[in-house]
C-alpha positions in Angstrom: -99.5 -25.2 -85.5 -100.1 -26.9 -82.5 -97.3 -27.6 -79.9 -97.6 -29.6 -77.0 -94.6 -29.8 -74.9 -94.5 -31.2 -71.3 -91.5 -28.9 -69.4 -90.4 -29.7 -66.1 -87.9 -26.8 -65.3 -87.5 -25.1 -61.9 -85.6 -21.9 -61.3 -82.1 -21.1 -63.1 -81.1 -18.7 -65.2 -80.3 -18.7 -69.0 -77.6 -17.3 -71.3 -75.7 -18.1 -74.1 -77.2 -19.3 -77.4 -74.2 -21.9 -79.1 -76.4 -24.1 -80.9 -76.7 -23.2 -84.9 -79.2 -23.9 -86.9 -78.5 -26.6 -89.7 -78.4 -25.4 -93.0 -80.1 -28.8 -94.5 -83.5 -27.2 -92.6 -83.7 -24.2 -94.7 -84.1 -26.3 -97.8 -87.6 -27.9 -96.1 -88.9 -24.7 -96.4 -90.3 -25.3 -100.4 -91.8 -29.1 -99.0 -93.2 -26.7 -96.1 -97.2 -25.6 -95.9 -96.5 -23.2 -93.0 -92.9 -22.1 -91.8 -92.3 -20.2 -88.6 -88.8 -18.5 -89.0 -88.0 -16.5 -85.7 -84.6 -15.0 -85.5 -84.4 -12.2 -82.8 -81.2 -10.8 -80.6 -81.6 -9.0 -77.9 -81.4 -5.2 -79.2 -84.9 -6.3 -80.5 -86.2 -7.7 -78.2 -85.5 -4.5 -76.3 -87.8 -3.0 -78.8 -89.8 -5.4 -79.7 -91.1 -5.7 -75.5 -91.6 -1.5 -75.6 -94.7 -2.2 -77.8 -96.2 -4.0 -74.4 -98.2 -1.7 -72.3 -96.7 -1.5 -68.9 -100.8 -1.0 -68.0 -102.0 -5.1 -69.0 -100.6 -7.4 -66.3 -100.5 -9.5 -68.9 -98.4 -7.7 -71.0 -96.3 -6.7 -68.1 -95.5 -9.8 -67.1 -94.1 -10.7 -70.8 -92.4 -6.8 -70.6 -90.7 -8.5 -67.5 -89.6 -11.7 -68.7 -87.7 -10.5 -71.9 -86.2 -8.1 -70.1 -83.2 -10.2 -70.0 -83.4 -12.0 -72.9 -80.7 -12.5 -75.4 -82.0 -14.2 -78.2 -85.3 -16.3 -79.2 -84.8 -18.3 -82.4 -87.7 -20.8 -83.6 -87.9 -22.8 -86.9 -91.0 -24.9 -87.3 -92.1 -26.5 -90.6 -95.7 -27.9 -90.4 -96.1 -30.2 -94.0 -99.6 -31.4 -95.4 -98.5 -34.7 -96.1 -96.6 -37.2 -93.4 -92.5 -37.7 -93.7 -91.5 -34.9 -95.8 -88.2 -34.4 -93.7 -86.3 -37.0 -93.1 -84.6 -38.0 -88.9 -80.6 -36.9 -90.6 -82.5 -33.6 -90.9 -82.1 -32.8 -87.2 -79.2 -35.2 -86.4 -76.8 -32.3 -87.4 -78.5 -30.3 -84.4 -78.6 -33.0 -81.9 -75.0 -33.7 -82.4 -74.5 -29.9 -81.0 -77.1 -31.0 -78.4 -74.6 -33.4 -76.4 -72.8 -34.1 -73.1 -71.1 -32.8 -71.2 -72.0 -29.2 -72.0 -75.5 -30.3 -72.7 -78.1 -32.5 -71.2 -81.3 -33.5 -72.2 -84.0 -32.9 -69.0 -86.9 -33.9 -70.5 -87.6 -37.1 -73.4 -91.5 -37.5 -74.6 -92.0 -39.7 -77.1 -95.2 -41.6 -78.7 -94.4 -44.7 -81.1 -98.5 -44.7 -81.8 -98.6 -41.1 -82.9 -94.9 -40.7 -83.9 -94.4 -37.7 -81.5 -91.4 -36.7 -80.0 -90.2 -33.7 -77.8 -87.4 -32.8 -76.4 -86.1 -30.2 -74.0 -82.2 -29.8 -73.5 -80.4 -27.7 -71.2 -76.9 -26.2 -70.9 -74.5 -26.3 -68.2 -71.3 -24.3 -67.5 -70.2 -24.0 -63.8 -73.4 -25.1 -62.1 -75.5 -22.6 -64.0 -77.6 -22.9 -67.2 -76.5 -21.1 -69.8 -78.7 -22.3 -72.5 -82.0 -23.6 -73.8 -82.9 -25.7 -76.7 -86.1 -28.1 -77.6 -86.8 -30.2 -80.8 -90.1 -31.2 -81.7 -90.9 -33.4 -84.4 -94.5 -35.3 -85.3 -94.6 -36.8 -89.1 -96.1 -33.4 -90.2 -94.3 -30.9 -87.8 -90.6 -30.6 -87.4 -90.0 -27.5 -84.5 -87.0 -26.2 -83.3 -86.3 -23.3 -80.3 -83.6 -22.0 -78.7 -84.1 -19.4 -75.7 -80.9 -16.8 -74.7 -80.8 -14.8 -71.9 -81.7 -14.7 -67.8 -84.4 -16.3 -67.5 -86.5 -18.2 -64.4 -87.1 -21.2 -66.3 -90.6 -21.6 -65.6 -91.7 -18.5 -67.1 -91.2 -20.0 -70.0 -95.0 -20.8 -70.4 -95.8 -17.0 -70.0 -93.4 -16.4 -72.5 -95.4 -18.8 -74.9 -97.4 -16.8 -77.1 -95.6 -13.8 -77.8 -92.3 -13.0 -79.7 -92.9 -16.1 -81.6 -92.0 -18.5 -79.0 -94.8 -21.2 -79.5 -97.8 -21.4 -77.2 -96.7 -24.4 -74.6 -98.8 -27.0 -73.2 -97.7 -28.4 -70.1 -99.3 -31.6 -68.4 -99.5 -34.8 -69.8 -103.0 -34.8 -71.2 -102.4 -33.3 -74.3 -105.2 -32.5 -76.5 -105.8 -30.6 -79.6 -108.5 -28.1 -80.2 -110.3 -30.0 -82.2 -110.5 -33.2 -79.7 -111.3 -30.2 -76.9 -113.8 -29.1 -79.1 -115.3 -32.7 -79.8 -115.6 -33.0 -75.9 -117.1 -29.9 -75.6 -120.3 -30.0 -77.7 -121.0 -33.6 -76.0 
């Protein structure tokens, strides 16, 4: 699955999951060709981190990053055909991500490709207490919620570990096929 999300984040702690995955998303599993469903609470994250090596620098970094996490929740659907879900399928989720508690800090969309990426932060008392990411395109729907104490600039380093999709940062997002074509030239 491809995941390209432009993320512009500073140093902020995260804690407290408040969003609930809408029940209507479960019916999409029957239509999807690929489904990812990750639900890791703090205890499971800490258990999984024990399998990461302290000797490998990359694994040691990830182990440090997940040390303060209280939850990782990912729901992702990839479809063989376009338009297998309705915009209303994610509206219940978006309704939870409204001011004053939540603020959308990134909104990127392409009318040409039908792709949309949104990043939301929840704040309480001047502190960030939640992170939610919604990525939609005609053949994919992905929702990510990371809960716990983490520096947001470290989120990209968590990509590819513990069910968190790899996050590509930058204005020039190309999928692997496009990069391979360029390499062949």
